[in-house]
N, C-alpha and C positions, 0 to 999 in steps of 0.2 A: 515216553514210548520210544523216541528215538534212540535213547541210550539202551533201552531193553533190546531193540532190534540190532544195535551195534554189537551186543553180547552174543545174541542169537546167531549172527553171522560168523561168529568164530568158534562155534560149537558145531561139529560135523552132523551129529544127529538132529539137532534143532534146526540147522539150516536145510536139511533135506526135508524134515517133517514140514516146516513152514512153506517151503516151496510146493511140495506136494499138496498141501492145503489150499494155498492160493491158486495153484492150477485148477483144482477141483472146483472152488468157489467161482472163478472166473468162467468156467464152462457152464456153471449152472445159473450164471448171473442173467442169461437171456432165455428164459423158459418159453415154451410154446404159448402163444397169446400175447407176448410182449409187443407193445406198438412202437412205432417209429420214434414217437416222442420220448417214450420210456428208454428205447435204445440210446438215444442221444445222452440221457442222464447217466445211464450206466456206463456208456463208453467213456465219459468224462471222468466220472468218479473213480473207476478202475484204472484209468490212466493216471490219475493223480496219485492213487495208491501204489501202483508200480513205480512211479518215480520217486515217491516218498521212501519206500522200502529199500530200493537200489541205493538211494542217497545215504540212508542210515547205515546199511550194511557196508557200503564202500568207504565211508568216512570213519565208521566206527562211533559216529555221533558223540565222540568224546573230545577229541583235539584235532582241529583242522590241519595241524601240522603233521599229524601221523595218519594221513589218508592213505589207504591201501587200495589202489586200483584192483588188484587181483580179486579182492572180495566181492566187488561190484561185479567184475567179469564173471566170477563163479556163479553168482545169483542169477545173472542173465543166461549163462550157459545152461543151467538147470532147468530153465524155463521150458525149453522145448523138449525135454527127455521124458519119455513114457514112463509110467509108474513101475513097469518091470525093470527099466534101466536104473531107476532111483533105487530100487530095492537092491540091485546088484551093486551099486556104489557103496551102499551101507555094508554089505557083506565083504566087500573088497577092503574098505578102509577103516571099518570099525576094529578096535582092539579085539583080540580073541576073548570069548567069554562076554563080551558086551551084549546086553539084551536090549531090545527095543525100547526107547524111552530113557536110556541111560546116556548121560553126555559124554563126548569124547572129543579131544582137540582135532581141529579140522586142517591142520597145516598140510598133511599129505594129500587130502581130498582137494584143498584149495590149489596146491601145486599142480595136481592133475588136471583139474577144470581150467586153470589159467593156461596150461599148455594147450589143452584142446581148443580154447578160445583163440590163442595165439596162432594155431595152425589153420584157423578158419577165419573169423570175422575180425578179430583183434589185430591181425597183421596185414589186413587189407588196405588200411588207410595210407594216405600220403604221409611222408615222415613229417611234413610241417603241421598236420593236422593235430590239434591238442587232444590228449588222451581222454580228457573229460568228454570232448565232443563225440569221440568214436564209441566211447561206452554209452552215452546217452542215445545216440543214433541206433545202436543195435538193440538197446532195451525197448526203445519206442517201436522199431520195427518188428521185434519178437512179439510185443504186445498186440500190435496191430494184426498180426497173423493169427493169434489165438482169438481175437475179437471177431474177425472176419469168419472164422470157422464156427464160433458160437452164434453169430448171426445166421450163418447158413443152416445150421441145425434148427433154429426157430424160423426159418423161412422168410427172413427179413432183407435179404439182399436184393438189389435191383433185378438182377437176372432171374429171380425166382417169382417175380410178379408178372404174370402173363399180360397184364395191362400196361405195363411200364414201357414195352418196346425195346427193353434192354436184354443182352444176352452175354454169355461168356464168349470170350475170343477163343475160337477153336484152334488158333495157331499158338496159344500159350501153353508153356510147359505146366502150367497149373490147371489146365482143363483136361478132364479125362472122358474119353467117348464111351458111351454106352452101347450095348448090343443093337439098340433101336435107332442108333445114329444121333441121339441127343448128347449133350455135354453136361458134366457136372463138375463142381470143384474138387480139386485134389484133396484127399483126406490127410490129417495129421501123420497117420501111419504111412501113407504113400510118399509124403514129403520127406519123412525120416529115411526112407530107402533111397532117396536121390543121392548121387555123388555130390561131393562138396562143390564142384564146378556148376552142377545143375541146381544145387540149393541156392547158390549165390544169384543165379538168374531168376529162380523161383521168388526169392526174397523180394526182389525188385518188383516183379509182376505182382505178387500179392499185396504189396503196399500200394501199388498204383491202383489196383482193383479195389482194395478196401476204401480208398478215398474218392472212387469215381462213382458216377450214377449207377454203373453196372453192380457195384457192391453197396456199401452203406451210405454213399454220397453225403448229404449235409449232416447226417447223424454223427460222422466222424470228423467234422470240420474243425473242431476245437480241442481234440484230443491231445494234439502236440503241445498246445499252450498250456493245459491242465497238467500234462506229464512234466513239462519243463519247469513249471512253477515249483513243482516238489522236488525235481532232481537238478536240472541244469543251473537253476538260479541260487541253489542252496549248496551245490557242491564246491569244495574248495581244494 
């Protein structure tokens, strides 16, 4: 399977199709009626899945000496893009006459996404920080944002439980005030409209919220371990 994903990561159509499918599956992984115990299992399983896919695509799962960080960066950068933008990338980078489902080389797409990543998260690390660590951290943070939103949709976050005593921080850039004075979590669409500077602030706040009692609390406690077992510890 790793080798298959390594090939997929180097085909532009397949890469976008897989990212679209995984985004959709993650969003639907926490349906209404999910319990906190089930959320824990879902969070860990999808964390491991994200780590494994990013690892396979980044290394090519073929030869550790031919690892290409830009492919892992591209996979992670695609994670936060809405379906409309993913469709736009296909139109922009697919060769003329290519129909949906047909494979095409992803060099131009990868170069574009790697540049986008370098202009945002990939260039924010200290020069001494290992590139593997930078990629792993962003992949984990990106997944935690999507997981937090999925839990919010299912009503499973601490601030959504009236008996928990937890609430959203009204001073956070990730909290949006409603007309009645209450606060809700920023939506993915609202997040995408933030400036790069505000996104960086929101990323830190969303990760902190996801791990706190206000968010998913103990349900997210072991996600990083499961992610790293499939990405960090296998990445060369």
